[in-house]
C-alpha positions in Angstrom: 138.3 -130.7 -100.7 137.5 -128.5 -98.0 133.8 -127.7 -97.6 133.1 -124.6 -95.8 130.0 -124.3 -93.7 128.0 -121.3 -94.6 127.9 -118.9 -91.8 124.5 -117.5 -91.6 123.7 -114.5 -89.5 121.9 -115.1 -86.3 118.2 -114.5 -86.6 116.7 -112.1 -84.0 113.2 -111.1 -83.1 112.6 -107.4 -82.7 110.9 -107.1 -79.3 111.0 -103.4 -78.6 107.3 -103.0 -79.6 106.4 -106.1 -77.7 107.7 -104.5 -74.5 105.4 -101.5 -75.0 102.4 -103.8 -75.6 103.1 -105.9 -72.6 103.4 -102.8 -70.4 100.0 -101.5 -71.7 98.4 -104.9 -71.0 99.9 -105.0 -67.6 98.5 -101.6 -66.7 95.1 -102.5 -68.1 94.8 -105.7 -66.0 96.0 -103.9 -62.9 93.4 -101.2 -63.3 90.6 -103.7 -64.1 91.5 -106.0 -61.2 91.1 -103.1 -58.7 87.6 -102.3 -60.1 86.3 -105.9 -60.1 85.6 -107.0 -56.6 84.5 -110.6 -56.3 82.9 -110.0 -52.9 80.3 -107.5 -54.2 76.8 -108.7 -54.7 74.7 -107.2 -57.4 72.0 -104.9 -56.2 69.8 -102.2 -57.8 71.2 -99.1 -56.1 69.9 -95.6 -56.4 71.9 -93.3 -58.6 73.3 -90.0 -57.4 75.1 -87.1 -59.1 77.2 -86.2 -56.1 78.7 -87.9 -53.1 75.9 -89.5 -51.1 77.6 -89.1 -47.7 75.6 -87.0 -45.4 76.5 -84.8 -42.5 75.0 -86.3 -39.4 72.8 -83.4 -38.4 70.1 -85.4 -36.7 70.7 -89.0 -35.6 67.8 -91.3 -34.8 68.7 -94.6 -33.1 66.4 -97.6 -33.0 67.6 -100.2 -30.5 66.8 -104.0 -30.6 63.6 -103.5 -28.5 62.3 -100.8 -31.0 62.9 -97.8 -28.7 63.7 -94.5 -30.4 66.4 -92.1 -29.4 67.0 -88.7 -31.0 70.6 -88.1 -30.3 71.0 -89.7 -26.9 67.5 -88.7 -25.6 64.8 -91.3 -25.6 61.7 -90.3 -27.6 58.1 -91.7 -27.6 57.2 -93.0 -31.0 54.0 -90.9 -31.0 56.1 -87.7 -30.4 58.7 -88.5 -33.1 57.3 -86.0 -35.6 57.1 -83.1 -33.2 60.5 -83.8 -31.7 62.2 -84.1 -35.1 60.3 -81.0 -36.3 61.6 -78.8 -33.5 65.2 -80.0 -34.1 65.0 -79.6 -37.9 63.4 -76.2 -37.8 66.1 -74.9 -35.4 68.8 -76.3 -37.7 67.1 -74.8 -40.9 67.0 -71.4 -39.3 70.8 -71.5 -38.8 71.2 -72.4 -42.5 72.4 -76.0 -42.2 71.5 -78.6 -44.7 69.4 -81.0 -42.6 69.4 -84.8 -43.0 68.4 -87.6 -40.7 70.8 -90.5 -40.1 69.0 -93.7 -38.9 71.0 -96.1 -36.8 68.8 -99.1 -36.6 69.8 -102.3 -34.8 69.9 -105.5 -36.8 67.0 -106.8 -34.7 64.8 -103.7 -35.0 61.6 -104.2 -37.0 61.0 -102.7 -40.4 58.0 -100.9 -39.0 60.1 -98.9 -36.7 62.5 -98.0 -39.5 59.6 -97.1 -41.8 58.1 -94.8 -39.0 61.3 -92.7 -39.1 61.3 -92.6 -42.9 57.6 -91.5 -42.9 58.4 -88.7 -40.4 61.4 -87.6 -42.5 59.2 -87.5 -45.6 56.5 -85.5 -43.9 59.1 -83.0 -42.8 60.7 -82.8 -46.2 64.1 -84.1 -45.0 66.5 -86.6 -46.6 66.9 -89.8 -44.5 70.0 -92.0 -44.7 70.4 -95.4 -43.1 73.7 -96.0 -41.4 75.2 -99.4 -42.1 78.2 -101.3 -40.8 80.5 -102.4 -43.6 82.5 -104.7 -41.4 81.4 -108.3 -41.6 79.4 -107.8 -44.8 79.9 -110.7 -47.2 
């Protein structure tokens, strides 16, 4: 007696839909991985509706010995308001949007920085602090 083995058809798994799902998951994880930066520290940052970059119309520099410079010209701290007022008024008459960029040395005191902020507030001008992103951990 000759017994015949039953020849069953080979079973297959339909994987066409699986390829689509894997592609979508791959795209999702690629996008999320670019948004999640592990080197960022949580901070309560101010919110803005537009780009917060500012044109450097007036640059105030504070060096490590707390000396003030408007542009490259040294300025007495007591004359800061009048010097900034002259520059800002001349720029406002020409129709420019005026802002003050503060370049403070790492070793400058917070009082020096606050003095420039108070002067900007009295003059009704936006003040922005310039930071160095290199070396930030």
